[in-house]
Backbone as a chain_set.jsonl record, in Angstrom:
{"seq": "MISPDSAPIGVLIADDDPLVRAGLVMMLGGAPDLRVVAEAGDGAEVLPLARRHHPDVVLMDIRMPVMDGLTATEALRAREGAPEVIVLTTFDADEHVLRALRAGAAGFLLKDTPPDEIVDAVRRVARGHPVLSPAVTRRLIARVAESGRDLRRARAEERLAPLNDREREIAVAVGQGRPNAEIAALLHLSVPTVKTHVSSILAKLGLNNRVQIALLAHDAGLLDDVPES", "coords": {"N": [[220.853, 25.165, -153.375], [219.052, 22.769, -151.479], [218.946, 19.845, -149.368], [216.345, 17.325, -149.053], [216.209, 16.518, -146.384], [217.168, 18.485, -144.756], [217.336, 21.525, -142.712], [214.44, 23.716, -142.17], [213.218, 25.417, -145.102], [214.432, 28.534, -145.795], [212.863, 31.613, -146.386], [212.802, 34.723, -148.002], [210.763, 37.498, -148.296], [209.955, 39.872, -150.679], [208.219, 42.654, -151.24], [206.378, 45.585, -151.933], [203.879, 45.994, -150.916], [202.285, 45.876, -147.934], [200.087, 44.252, -147.257], [200.178, 42.169, -149.102], [202.616, 41.03, -148.372], [201.968, 40.223, -145.763], [200.001, 38.321, -146.297], [201.495, 36.387, -147.68], [203.325, 35.66, -145.702], [201.606, 34.471, -143.85], [200.611, 32.393, -145.397], [202.933, 30.856, -146.075], [203.796, 30.302, -143.545], [202.184, 28.3, -142.659], [203.256, 25.964, -143.541], [205.21, 23.336, -142.429], [207.844, 22.879, -143.23], [208.829, 25.225, -144.199], [210.135, 28.523, -143.646], [209.751, 31.895, -142.985], [212.242, 34.158, -143.148], [212.834, 36.826, -143.372], [211.533, 40.076, -144.289], [211.133, 42.346, -146.979], [210.463, 45.655, -147.988], [211.18, 46.846, -150.255], [213.254, 46.618, -153.2], [215.83, 47.531, -152.683], [216.351, 46.783, -150.118], [216.79, 44.113, -150.185], [219.357, 42.89, -150.728], [221.067, 43.511, -148.396], [219.474, 42.249, -146.426], [219.474, 39.623, -147.333], [222.167, 38.986, -147.045], [222.31, 39.028, -144.302], [220.433, 37.162, -143.348], [220.543, 34.857, -144.907], [218.68, 33.467, -146.797], [217.083, 30.668, -148.471], [215.394, 30.903, -150.616], [214.057, 33.625, -152.463], [211.123, 35.457, -152.676], [210.18, 37.612, -155.051], [208.842, 40.674, -155.768], [208.058, 42.499, -158.777], [207.512, 45.26, -159.307], [208.608, 47.789, -157.441], [209.217, 50.702, -155.417], [211.838, 52.141, -154.88], [214.113, 50.492, -155.592], [213.582, 48.341, -158.206], [212.277, 44.956, -158.563], [213.572, 43.561, -160.598], [216.119, 44.738, -160.972], [217.076, 44.234, -158.422], [217.074, 41.44, -158.447], [219.01, 40.89, -160.431], [221.298, 41.967, -159.171], [221.384, 40.411, -156.852], [221.617, 37.723, -157.79], [224.076, 37.835, -158.934], [225.846, 37.476, -156.953], [228.068, 35.26, -155.205], [226.95, 32.067, -154.168], [224.279, 32.784, -154.057], [220.784, 33.083, -153.107], [217.963, 31.251, -154.479], [215.623, 32.753, -156.767], [212.249, 33.608, -157.034], [210.129, 35.211, -159.143], [207.496, 37.464, -158.533], [204.528, 38.368, -160.109], [201.987, 40.174, -161.944], [201.642, 39.652, -164.538], [201.798, 37.142, -166.98], [203.409, 36.87, -169.177], [205.251, 38.869, -169.469], [207.718, 41.132, -170.666], [209.457, 41.964, -168.704], [209.608, 39.759, -167.042], [211.105, 37.98, -168.538], [213.559, 39.292, -168.503], [214.186, 38.964, -165.815], [214.443, 36.175, -165.698], [216.646, 35.81, -167.373], [218.522, 36.941, -165.751], [218.838, 35.032, -163.89], [216.763, 34.189, -162.272], [214.688, 31.634, -160.904], [212.202, 31.174, -161.862], [208.717, 32.151, -162.192], [205.815, 33.412, -160.494], [202.344, 33.997, -160.64], [200.54, 36.507, -158.876], [198.06, 35.717, -158.079], [198.228, 33.028, -157.798], [197.23, 29.854, -156.526], [197.475, 29.166, -152.983], [198.602, 26.6, -152.195], [200.059, 25.93, -154.431], [201.973, 27.925, -154.533], [203.446, 27.359, -152.222], [204.395, 24.799, -152.938], [205.939, 25.526, -155.146], [208.0, 27.029, -153.968], [209.273, 25.014, -152.512], [210.124, 23.342, -154.625], [211.876, 25.028, -156.093], [213.824, 25.504, -154.161], [215.042, 23.082, -154.183], [216.288, 23.048, -156.569], [214.762, 22.993, -158.906], [213.342, 24.593, -161.588], [210.371, 26.668, -161.708], [208.741, 26.574, -164.026], [206.587, 25.439, -166.456], [206.924, 23.311, -169.399], [205.232, 24.356, -171.437], [204.777, 26.992, -170.603], [207.386, 27.917, -170.607], [207.979, 27.841, -173.382], [206.103, 29.721, -174.249], [206.926, 32.085, -173.008], [209.475, 32.391, -174.141], [208.749, 32.799, -176.768], [207.779, 35.347, -176.623], [209.883, 37.074, -176.594], [211.259, 40.202, -177.321], [211.575, 41.473, -180.65], [213.414, 43.395, -181.292], [216.846, 44.046, -181.699], [217.464, 41.433, -182.331], [219.319, 40.187, -184.122], [221.793, 40.911, -183.032], [221.576, 39.721, -180.509], [221.483, 37.091, -181.335], [224.021, 36.648, -182.447], [225.631, 37.04, -180.192], [224.673, 34.995, -178.56], [225.313, 32.705, -180.046], [228.073, 32.848, -179.915], [228.449, 32.465, -177.172], [227.6, 29.84, -176.926], [229.541, 28.411, -178.149], [231.53, 26.835, -176.736], [230.285, 24.364, -176.323], [230.018, 20.849, -177.017], [228.937, 18.631, -179.713], [226.998, 16.824, -178.698], [226.202, 18.098, -176.349], [225.052, 20.359, -177.444], [222.859, 19.231, -178.721], [221.419, 18.426, -176.498], [220.983, 20.895, -175.314], [219.207, 21.991, -177.158], [217.033, 20.269, -176.786], [216.407, 20.843, -174.129], [215.653, 23.458, -174.533], [213.281, 23.039, -175.845], [211.736, 22.407, -173.763], [211.794, 19.856, -172.726], [211.787, 17.252, -170.271], [214.363, 15.526, -168.323], [214.057, 12.698, -168.541], [212.635, 12.39, -170.897], [214.404, 13.516, -172.732], [216.473, 11.676, -172.519], [215.269, 9.361, -173.6], [214.791, 10.261, -176.186], [217.369, 10.731, -177.22], [218.583, 8.353, -176.818], [219.99, 7.824, -174.418], [221.095, 7.367, -170.997], [219.255, 8.49, -168.097], [220.895, 9.52, -165.95], [223.174, 10.168, -167.497], [222.21, 12.214, -169.113], [221.659, 14.114, -167.123], [224.267, 14.617, -166.302], [225.317, 15.789, -168.615], [223.701, 18.103, -168.761], [224.496, 19.414, -166.422], [227.142, 19.884, -167.146], [226.771, 21.648, -169.282], [225.637, 23.862, -167.949], [227.808, 24.543, -166.304], [229.875, 25.102, -168.19], [228.802, 27.293, -169.545], [228.321, 29.093, -167.59], [225.816, 29.349, -166.36], [222.728, 29.374, -164.418], [220.427, 27.757, -164.382], [218.009, 25.593, -166.099], [216.183, 27.13, -167.505], [217.625, 29.343, -168.369], [219.359, 28.067, -170.157], [217.489, 27.328, -172.105], [216.587, 29.851, -173.018], [218.954, 30.87, -174.082], [219.487, 29.011, -176.11], [217.305, 29.547, -177.735], [217.82, 32.263, -178.463], [220.114, 31.881, -179.968], [219.118, 30.729, -182.21], [218.778, 28.006, -182.353], [216.415, 26.676, -182.076], [214.845, 27.321, -184.173], [214.23, 25.734, -186.423], [213.168, 23.516, -185.306], [210.537, 21.402, -184.801], [207.69, 21.849, -182.628], [206.859, 19.585, -180.013]], "CA": [[219.982, 23.981, -153.356], [219.118, 22.091, -150.198], [218.492, 18.465, -149.409], [215.029, 17.173, -148.448], [216.284, 16.214, -144.963], [217.84, 19.563, -144.053], [216.512, 22.439, -141.926], [213.381, 24.364, -142.952], [213.607, 26.286, -146.214], [214.323, 29.939, -145.428], [212.293, 32.432, -147.451], [212.763, 36.176, -147.872], [209.662, 38.036, -149.097], [210.189, 41.258, -151.082], [207.032, 43.24, -151.88], [206.129, 46.878, -151.301], [202.523, 46.005, -150.38], [202.279, 45.165, -146.647], [199.042, 43.234, -147.232], [200.696, 41.026, -149.851], [203.63, 40.386, -147.52], [201.292, 39.552, -144.649], [199.346, 37.134, -146.827], [202.513, 35.392, -147.992], [203.857, 35.168, -144.425], [200.609, 33.568, -143.291], [200.533, 31.225, -146.273], [204.133, 30.036, -145.94], [203.917, 29.901, -142.148], [201.412, 27.084, -142.425], [204.017, 24.79, -144.004], [206.226, 23.061, -141.402], [209.199, 22.831, -143.771], [209.194, 26.551, -144.688], [210.267, 29.533, -142.589], [210.02, 33.242, -143.478], [213.357, 34.662, -142.339], [212.909, 38.285, -143.452], [210.637, 40.752, -145.221], [211.655, 43.594, -147.536], [209.442, 46.467, -148.625], [211.744, 47.403, -151.482], [214.386, 45.856, -153.703], [217.084, 48.007, -152.089], [216.547, 46.115, -148.831], [216.942, 42.668, -150.374], [220.741, 42.412, -150.599], [221.526, 43.444, -146.997], [218.714, 41.236, -145.684], [219.944, 38.306, -147.777], [223.476, 38.75, -146.416], [222.124, 38.839, -142.863], [219.576, 36.035, -142.976], [220.879, 33.698, -145.735], [217.507, 32.695, -147.237], [217.254, 29.727, -149.579], [214.551, 31.372, -151.717], [213.49, 34.975, -152.355], [209.931, 35.77, -153.463], [210.535, 38.977, -155.442], [207.909, 41.459, -156.571], [208.743, 43.24, -159.832], [207.338, 46.71, -159.207], [208.829, 48.373, -156.126], [209.502, 52.111, -155.701], [213.214, 52.626, -154.893], [214.8, 49.554, -156.5], [212.61, 47.343, -158.653], [212.675, 43.575, -158.342], [214.469, 43.09, -161.654], [217.461, 45.191, -160.612], [217.462, 43.499, -157.216], [217.366, 40.057, -158.845], [220.309, 40.886, -161.111], [222.356, 42.187, -158.178], [221.426, 39.275, -155.927], [222.083, 36.507, -158.45], [225.485, 38.004, -159.299], [226.646, 37.127, -155.786], [228.379, 33.842, -155.023], [226.088, 31.429, -153.197], [223.029, 33.543, -153.967], [219.564, 32.282, -153.002], [217.124, 31.192, -155.662], [214.644, 33.839, -156.82], [210.994, 33.441, -157.758], [209.55, 36.521, -159.409], [206.054, 37.606, -158.376], [204.058, 39.314, -161.116], [200.585, 40.087, -162.361], [201.656, 39.369, -165.967], [202.444, 35.842, -167.181], [204.279, 36.861, -170.359], [205.795, 40.219, -169.482], [209.135, 41.214, -171.017], [210.203, 42.073, -167.455], [209.839, 38.415, -166.519], [212.229, 37.437, -169.301], [214.788, 39.905, -167.975], [214.475, 38.309, -164.539], [214.912, 34.815, -165.976], [218.01, 35.919, -167.891], [219.388, 37.29, -164.621], [219.042, 33.846, -163.062], [215.599, 33.802, -161.483], [214.335, 30.233, -161.15], [210.863, 31.1, -162.43], [207.832, 33.211, -161.765], [204.484, 33.044, -160.034], [201.346, 35.049, -160.629], [200.154, 36.82, -157.501], [196.821, 35.026, -157.734], [198.471, 31.586, -157.764], [196.696, 29.232, -155.306], [198.481, 29.038, -151.919], [199.335, 25.335, -152.175], [201.001, 25.933, -155.551], [203.09, 28.791, -154.146], [204.247, 26.572, -151.271], [205.078, 23.752, -153.701], [206.948, 26.168, -155.987], [209.146, 27.357, -153.115], [209.97, 23.75, -152.238], [210.781, 22.875, -155.848], [212.996, 25.911, -156.421], [214.873, 25.274, -153.17], [215.714, 21.832, -154.546], [216.946, 23.209, -157.863], [213.864, 22.742, -160.035], [212.625, 25.811, -161.991], [208.916, 26.561, -161.632], [208.146, 26.904, -165.321], [206.221, 24.267, -167.232], [207.387, 23.424, -170.78], [204.358, 25.231, -172.224], [205.038, 28.366, -170.191], [208.717, 28.255, -171.097], [207.881, 28.146, -174.812], [205.338, 30.951, -174.459], [207.781, 33.198, -172.624], [210.521, 32.55, -175.145], [208.119, 33.331, -177.973], [207.477, 36.762, -176.43], [211.094, 37.892, -176.597], [211.133, 41.303, -178.279], [212.348, 41.261, -181.875], [214.473, 44.402, -181.397], [218.168, 43.547, -181.347], [217.504, 39.985, -182.499], [220.562, 39.755, -184.772], [222.893, 41.056, -182.077], [221.4, 38.677, -179.509], [221.817, 35.798, -181.932], [225.478, 36.552, -182.563], [226.188, 36.874, -178.851], [224.294, 33.671, -178.067], [226.123, 31.713, -180.772], [229.43, 32.921, -179.354], [228.433, 31.856, -175.84], [227.387, 28.401, -177.053], [230.677, 27.81, -178.857], [232.261, 25.789, -175.998], [229.556, 23.1, -176.221], [230.234, 19.858, -178.06], [227.724, 18.33, -180.475], [226.001, 16.192, -177.835], [225.684, 19.128, -175.45], [224.165, 21.233, -178.226], [221.61, 18.488, -178.883], [220.689, 18.469, -175.232], [220.534, 22.278, -175.14], [218.004, 22.138, -177.993], [215.951, 19.542, -176.125], [216.032, 21.649, -172.966], [214.941, 24.606, -175.083], [211.931, 22.594, -176.179], [211.018, 22.149, -172.519], [211.724, 18.422, -172.435], [212.425, 16.813, -169.026], [215.524, 14.643, -168.532], [213.663, 11.357, -168.981], [212.251, 12.458, -172.314], [215.642, 13.736, -173.492], [217.192, 10.399, -172.519], [214.617, 8.474, -174.561], [214.953, 10.833, -177.523], [218.762, 10.641, -177.67], [219.071, 7.008, -176.489], [220.952, 7.958, -173.336], [220.513, 7.138, -169.67], [218.9, 9.739, -167.416], [222.08, 10.091, -165.298], [224.048, 10.765, -168.509], [221.596, 13.492, -169.48], [221.888, 15.031, -166.002], [225.679, 14.998, -166.342], [225.478, 16.74, -169.719], [223.065, 19.37, -168.385], [225.399, 20.049, -165.454], [228.302, 20.354, -167.898], [226.341, 22.838, -170.033], [225.514, 24.966, -166.988], [229.148, 24.931, -165.863], [230.611, 25.702, -169.31], [228.212, 28.562, -169.966], [228.167, 29.98, -166.449], [224.389, 29.574, -166.168], [222.198, 28.91, -163.136], [219.332, 26.8, -164.467], [217.584, 25.14, -167.419], [215.483, 28.207, -168.203], [218.647, 30.137, -169.063], [219.786, 27.28, -171.315], [216.426, 27.426, -173.111], [216.599, 31.19, -173.597], [220.169, 31.009, -174.887], [219.279, 28.205, -177.318], [216.374, 30.298, -178.581], [218.5, 33.435, -179.005], [221.088, 31.431, -180.968], [218.415, 30.201, -183.374], [218.83, 26.547, -182.395], [215.06, 26.125, -182.052], [214.084, 27.863, -185.295], [213.767, 24.698, -187.357], [212.802, 22.344, -184.543], [209.088, 21.414, -184.569], [207.22, 21.62, -181.255], [206.288, 18.259, -179.822]], "C": [[220.143, 23.265, -152.016], [218.627, 20.663, -150.344], [217.154, 18.354, -148.697], [215.067, 16.987, -146.943], [216.911, 17.332, -144.144], [216.847, 20.415, -143.282], [215.43, 23.067, -142.803], [213.929, 25.309, -144.014], [213.37, 27.736, -145.803], [213.86, 30.779, -146.605], [212.352, 33.907, -147.075], [211.674, 36.688, -148.805], [209.941, 39.498, -149.395], [208.986, 41.767, -151.867], [206.72, 44.542, -151.167], [204.734, 46.991, -150.697], [202.496, 45.211, -149.063], [201.227, 44.063, -146.578], [199.484, 41.975, -147.984], [201.718, 40.276, -149.006], [202.964, 39.609, -146.392], [200.61, 38.277, -145.112], [200.331, 36.029, -147.126], [203.113, 34.805, -146.708], [202.896, 34.152, -143.817], [200.566, 32.261, -144.078], [201.726, 30.286, -146.058], [204.3, 29.526, -144.514], [203.14, 28.646, -141.811], [202.107, 25.816, -142.871], [205.154, 24.517, -143.031], [207.655, 23.077, -141.914], [209.646, 24.167, -144.366], [209.264, 27.527, -143.52], [210.585, 30.883, -143.222], [211.074, 33.867, -142.573], [213.459, 36.182, -142.355], [211.886, 38.793, -144.454], [211.288, 42.044, -145.686], [210.521, 44.343, -148.217], [209.917, 47.099, -149.904], [212.953, 46.579, -151.909], [215.709, 46.257, -153.092], [217.378, 47.323, -150.765], [216.935, 44.647, -148.982], [218.37, 42.205, -150.127], [221.232, 42.414, -149.152], [220.772, 42.411, -146.169], [219.161, 39.828, -146.066], [221.295, 37.976, -147.155], [223.31, 38.412, -144.934], [221.424, 37.533, -142.53], [219.796, 34.767, -143.809], [219.652, 32.871, -146.137], [217.877, 31.713, -148.339], [216.527, 30.221, -150.823], [214.082, 32.791, -151.421], [212.262, 35.054, -153.254], [210.0, 37.256, -153.764], [209.447, 39.62, -156.306], [208.691, 42.222, -157.641], [208.697, 44.738, -159.575], [207.442, 47.169, -157.76], [209.441, 49.754, -156.329], [210.966, 52.528, -155.811], [214.087, 51.789, -155.824], [213.809, 48.483, -156.906], [213.172, 45.933, -158.486], [213.615, 43.019, -159.387], [215.908, 43.473, -161.339], [217.964, 44.438, -159.391], [217.822, 42.054, -157.542], [218.73, 39.965, -159.512], [221.455, 41.047, -160.12], [222.512, 40.979, -157.26], [222.037, 38.05, -156.581], [223.537, 36.618, -158.91], [226.415, 37.629, -158.148], [226.909, 35.63, -155.727], [227.48, 33.262, -153.936], [224.747, 32.116, -153.015], [221.833, 32.613, -153.797], [218.845, 32.222, -154.336], [216.081, 32.306, -155.591], [213.428, 33.393, -157.612], [210.381, 34.83, -157.913], [208.039, 36.464, -159.233], [205.558, 38.675, -159.341], [202.573, 39.155, -161.364], [200.486, 39.763, -163.839], [202.405, 38.069, -166.227], [203.32, 35.787, -168.423], [204.885, 38.242, -170.555], [207.275, 40.163, -169.867], [210.001, 41.336, -169.763], [210.524, 40.696, -166.882], [211.014, 37.773, -167.239], [213.55, 38.008, -168.793], [215.182, 39.241, -166.665], [215.019, 36.906, -164.749], [216.341, 34.837, -166.513], [218.99, 36.232, -166.766], [219.606, 36.116, -163.679], [217.895, 33.49, -162.152], [215.176, 32.391, -161.878], [212.934, 30.085, -161.734], [210.013, 32.257, -161.974], [206.505, 32.626, -161.309], [203.567, 34.244, -160.209], [200.904, 35.278, -159.187], [198.846, 36.151, -157.097], [196.968, 33.506, -157.793], [197.907, 31.001, -156.461], [197.794, 28.99, -154.266], [199.276, 27.737, -151.954], [200.351, 25.266, -153.312], [202.203, 26.833, -155.255], [204.019, 28.045, -153.192], [205.044, 25.501, -152.01], [206.184, 24.342, -154.561], [208.188, 26.524, -155.173], [209.958, 26.097, -152.815], [210.759, 23.289, -153.465], [212.008, 23.71, -156.18], [214.147, 25.711, -155.439], [215.661, 24.01, -153.465], [216.276, 21.865, -155.963], [216.087, 22.968, -159.074], [213.106, 24.013, -160.396], [211.111, 25.605, -161.992], [208.267, 27.099, -162.906], [207.815, 25.604, -166.04], [206.781, 24.411, -168.64], [206.551, 24.389, -171.605], [204.614, 26.694, -171.885], [206.402, 28.813, -170.677], [208.665, 28.638, -172.57], [207.167, 29.465, -175.045], [206.175, 32.172, -174.092], [208.849, 33.467, -173.678], [209.953, 33.187, -176.406], [207.835, 34.818, -177.864], [208.714, 37.639, -176.404], [210.977, 38.965, -177.672], [212.053, 41.08, -179.474], [213.503, 42.265, -181.995], [215.795, 43.817, -180.921], [218.333, 42.054, -181.543], [218.827, 39.506, -183.087], [221.743, 39.825, -183.812], [222.801, 39.983, -181.004], [221.811, 37.323, -180.061], [223.324, 35.609, -182.016], [226.12, 36.323, -181.197], [225.889, 35.486, -178.298], [225.12, 32.579, -178.737], [227.55, 31.676, -180.229], [229.49, 32.248, -177.98], [228.303, 30.347, -175.911], [228.574, 27.674, -177.677], [231.403, 26.728, -178.064], [231.567, 24.433, -175.954], [229.955, 22.145, -177.337], [228.9, 19.496, -178.707], [226.631, 17.729, -179.595], [225.381, 17.224, -176.892], [224.748, 20.084, -176.184], [222.821, 20.547, -178.466], [220.759, 18.572, -177.62], [220.193, 19.88, -174.945], [219.269, 22.541, -175.947], [216.82, 21.468, -177.309], [215.469, 20.28, -174.876], [215.228, 22.864, -173.416], [213.52, 24.275, -175.489], [211.099, 22.309, -174.936], [210.928, 20.687, -172.147], [212.391, 18.111, -171.09], [213.541, 15.817, -169.325], [215.138, 13.268, -169.059], [213.305, 11.344, -170.456], [213.466, 12.69, -173.2], [216.421, 12.427, -173.609], [216.598, 9.45, -173.556], [214.854, 8.948, -175.987], [216.354, 10.591, -178.082], [219.412, 9.295, -177.344], [220.215, 7.062, -175.478], [220.283, 7.566, -172.02], [220.183, 8.491, -169.045], [220.102, 10.332, -166.67], [223.048, 10.752, -166.281], [223.515, 12.121, -168.941], [221.845, 14.521, -168.382], [223.332, 15.526, -166.0], [225.925, 16.025, -167.436], [224.87, 18.096, -169.376], [223.953, 20.126, -167.4], [226.631, 20.62, -166.148], [227.967, 21.619, -168.682], [226.258, 24.043, -169.105], [226.889, 25.476, -166.576], [229.913, 25.653, -166.972], [230.111, 27.096, -169.643], [228.017, 29.541, -168.809], [226.721, 30.328, -166.169], [223.934, 28.965, -164.847], [221.172, 27.79, -163.263], [218.943, 26.525, -165.916], [216.859, 26.236, -168.205], [216.48, 29.066, -168.973], [219.216, 29.385, -170.263], [218.774, 27.439, -172.444], [216.434, 28.783, -173.798], [217.81, 31.394, -174.507], [220.044, 30.215, -176.187], [218.334, 28.912, -178.288], [217.074, 31.475, -179.252], [219.488, 33.057, -180.106], [220.43, 30.859, -182.216], [218.393, 28.694, -183.447], [217.446, 25.92, -182.454], [214.247, 26.525, -183.273], [213.476, 26.791, -186.179], [213.355, 23.414, -186.637], [211.301, 22.389, -184.288], [208.749, 21.196, -183.118], [206.617, 20.242, -181.155], [205.094, 18.353, -178.921]], "O": [[221.251, 23.171, -151.486], [217.972, 20.317, -151.327], [216.84, 19.176, -147.837], [214.074, 17.262, -146.27], [217.164, 17.151, -142.953], [215.664, 20.083, -143.199], [215.486, 22.969, -144.029], [214.982, 25.921, -143.833], [212.242, 28.123, -145.499], [214.405, 30.668, -147.703], [211.992, 34.287, -145.961], [211.665, 36.345, -149.987], [210.143, 40.288, -148.473], [208.76, 41.366, -153.009], [206.785, 44.61, -149.94], [204.432, 47.982, -150.032], [202.669, 43.992, -149.082], [201.44, 43.047, -145.917], [199.2, 40.856, -147.557], [201.695, 39.048, -148.929], [203.345, 38.476, -146.099], [200.634, 37.266, -144.411], [200.052, 34.859, -146.863], [203.377, 33.605, -146.632], [203.317, 33.103, -143.33], [200.494, 31.173, -143.506], [201.554, 29.08, -145.881], [204.871, 28.459, -144.29], [203.402, 27.999, -140.798], [201.619, 24.715, -142.618], [205.995, 25.391, -142.824], [208.588, 23.266, -141.134], [210.716, 24.246, -144.971], [208.547, 27.381, -142.53], [211.587, 31.008, -143.926], [210.838, 34.081, -141.383], [214.084, 36.774, -141.475], [211.432, 38.065, -145.338], [211.915, 42.754, -144.9], [209.716, 43.749, -148.934], [209.164, 47.806, -150.573], [213.595, 45.926, -151.086], [216.619, 45.435, -152.986], [218.53, 47.285, -150.331], [217.359, 44.011, -148.016], [218.586, 41.235, -149.4], [221.772, 41.402, -148.706], [221.36, 41.764, -145.302], [219.22, 38.941, -145.215], [221.548, 36.831, -146.781], [224.067, 37.615, -144.38], [221.769, 36.869, -141.552], [219.286, 33.706, -143.451], [219.6, 31.678, -145.839], [218.862, 31.905, -149.052], [216.977, 29.993, -151.946], [213.753, 33.124, -150.283], [212.338, 34.756, -154.446], [209.893, 38.08, -152.856], [209.171, 39.174, -157.42], [209.858, 42.554, -157.435], [209.727, 45.41, -159.619], [206.527, 46.982, -156.958], [210.127, 49.967, -157.328], [211.315, 53.222, -156.767], [214.723, 52.32, -156.735], [213.254, 47.791, -156.053], [214.373, 45.742, -158.295], [214.381, 42.099, -159.102], [216.812, 42.642, -161.427], [219.13, 44.049, -159.327], [218.768, 41.505, -156.976], [219.519, 39.072, -159.202], [222.464, 40.349, -160.213], [223.627, 40.574, -156.931], [222.894, 37.399, -155.984], [224.161, 35.609, -159.24], [227.622, 37.48, -158.339], [226.075, 34.827, -156.148], [227.27, 33.893, -152.9], [224.146, 32.041, -151.944], [221.853, 31.482, -154.284], [219.087, 33.044, -155.22], [215.701, 32.748, -154.507], [213.551, 32.867, -158.718], [210.147, 35.531, -156.929], [207.381, 35.543, -159.715], [206.113, 39.773, -159.385], [201.978, 38.129, -161.035], [199.383, 39.609, -164.362], [203.528, 37.9, -165.752], [203.922, 34.749, -168.697], [205.013, 38.72, -171.682], [207.997, 39.259, -169.447], [211.141, 40.873, -169.748], [211.592, 40.493, -166.305], [211.831, 37.095, -166.615], [214.54, 37.286, -168.67], [216.361, 38.982, -166.423], [215.95, 36.49, -164.06], [217.155, 33.986, -166.154], [220.153, 35.833, -166.821], [220.446, 36.179, -162.781], [218.022, 32.58, -161.333], [215.291, 32.001, -163.039], [212.523, 28.973, -162.068], [210.525, 33.236, -161.431], [206.125, 31.515, -161.678], [203.97, 35.38, -159.956], [200.898, 34.351, -158.377], [198.551, 36.03, -155.908], [195.976, 32.779, -157.832], [198.089, 31.595, -155.398], [198.92, 28.647, -154.625], [200.492, 27.755, -151.763], [201.388, 24.617, -153.177], [203.321, 26.538, -155.677], [205.24, 28.096, -153.342], [206.231, 25.314, -151.743], [207.249, 23.741, -154.7], [209.31, 26.338, -155.644], [211.188, 26.12, -152.861], [211.92, 22.895, -153.353], [213.061, 23.166, -156.511], [215.313, 25.745, -155.833], [216.812, 23.878, -153.05], [216.692, 20.836, -156.496], [216.61, 22.759, -160.169], [212.297, 24.482, -159.595], [210.629, 24.501, -162.247], [207.378, 27.95, -162.869], [208.689, 24.755, -166.212], [207.092, 25.529, -169.054], [207.097, 25.161, -172.393], [204.662, 27.541, -172.777], [206.567, 29.953, -171.111], [209.242, 29.651, -172.967], [207.555, 30.243, -175.916], [206.136, 33.184, -174.792], [209.096, 34.612, -174.058], [210.605, 34.019, -177.037], [207.666, 35.492, -178.88], [208.598, 38.849, -176.209], [210.63, 38.663, -178.813], [213.163, 40.567, -179.333], [214.465, 42.014, -182.721], [215.859, 43.173, -179.874], [219.25, 41.459, -180.979], [219.398, 38.526, -182.607], [222.584, 38.928, -183.776], [223.813, 39.394, -180.623], [222.408, 36.508, -179.358], [223.842, 34.54, -181.694], [227.038, 35.514, -181.06], [226.736, 34.872, -177.649], [225.573, 31.642, -178.08], [228.153, 30.61, -180.103], [230.453, 31.55, -177.661], [228.834, 29.64, -175.055], [228.595, 26.443, -177.722], [231.865, 25.762, -178.672], [232.194, 23.441, -175.583], [230.202, 22.569, -178.466], [227.853, 19.997, -178.296], [225.461, 18.087, -179.733], [224.171, 17.216, -176.667], [223.768, 20.562, -175.613], [221.773, 21.19, -178.422], [219.544, 18.763, -177.677], [219.106, 20.053, -174.394], [218.362, 23.231, -175.48], [215.728, 22.034, -177.258], [214.27, 20.334, -174.601], [214.254, 23.252, -172.772], [212.65, 25.145, -175.476], [209.909, 22.007, -175.03], [210.081, 20.305, -171.34], [213.456, 18.654, -170.798], [213.654, 15.322, -170.446], [215.818, 12.727, -169.931], [213.633, 10.402, -171.177], [213.557, 12.13, -174.292], [216.961, 12.11, -174.669], [217.334, 8.806, -174.304], [215.088, 8.143, -176.888], [216.515, 10.286, -179.264], [220.61, 9.102, -177.553], [221.258, 6.435, -175.658], [219.06, 7.449, -171.943], [220.761, 9.512, -169.417], [220.316, 11.542, -166.746], [223.67, 11.764, -165.959], [224.282, 13.068, -169.116], [222.201, 15.664, -168.667], [223.596, 16.698, -165.732], [226.64, 17.006, -167.232], [225.467, 19.131, -169.672], [224.14, 21.336, -167.528], [227.11, 21.697, -165.794], [228.771, 22.549, -168.746], [226.752, 25.121, -169.436], [227.116, 26.684, -166.505], [230.528, 26.691, -166.73], [230.898, 27.98, -169.983], [227.598, 30.679, -169.018], [226.414, 31.457, -165.787], [224.636, 28.159, -164.237], [221.051, 26.96, -162.363], [219.474, 27.14, -166.841], [216.919, 26.262, -169.435], [216.208, 29.472, -170.103], [219.524, 30.001, -171.284], [219.147, 27.659, -173.596], [216.304, 28.863, -175.019], [217.705, 32.011, -175.566], [220.451, 30.692, -177.246], [218.533, 28.882, -179.502], [216.946, 31.671, -180.46], [219.681, 33.81, -181.06], [221.12, 30.537, -183.183], [218.032, 28.135, -184.483], [217.309, 24.76, -182.841], [213.092, 26.121, -183.408], [212.339, 26.923, -186.633], [213.209, 22.361, -187.258], [210.821, 23.312, -183.629], [209.436, 20.441, -182.43], [205.95, 19.773, -182.077], [204.46, 17.339, -178.629]]}, "num_chains": 1, "name": "protein.A"}
């Protein structure tokens, strides 16, 4: 995560289509606070380029020939001090996207997303804000494959065990896609207190962002009896 007053946001673009890469370079190059530091034509190139150029954000295509973007995302996010990852896809509710989010990607963008929204998404992710709306988060979670549900639930419940009652309440609220201000009003807390609890949840569970909290809460069944607001 970077501060608003720091150097330009470094972006690494990973896509096997040279035309897509060229379009993204042109698009991002028009923003004075963004800088494309490297381009990769395959997922296998991402890790060495990331080590060399230290990008803040990686725009990662899913389908690449030698190493796909999902495998590259998992390998990249497992590193200490890893850059944030935004997955690029043509499908807005693909099971592959869920795998990327579980690996720590900060969100996803459709390839036909308007240029100004892509630029804004890069800025938001660089500052630690996932690029998934509450509605999209719920829709993605709802598409989780039913196979292995019981095993996932048991594993998720075990992972959530370190949370106290208040943290579990906040995890449920995050799973519903509620922002901090809404959680604060719902639970009669201050916004800074909610932020502290969210940070504690991330630290205790070894997670990277709110999307992973939401997915874990869903897998554990914490949202089963909670009505959508």
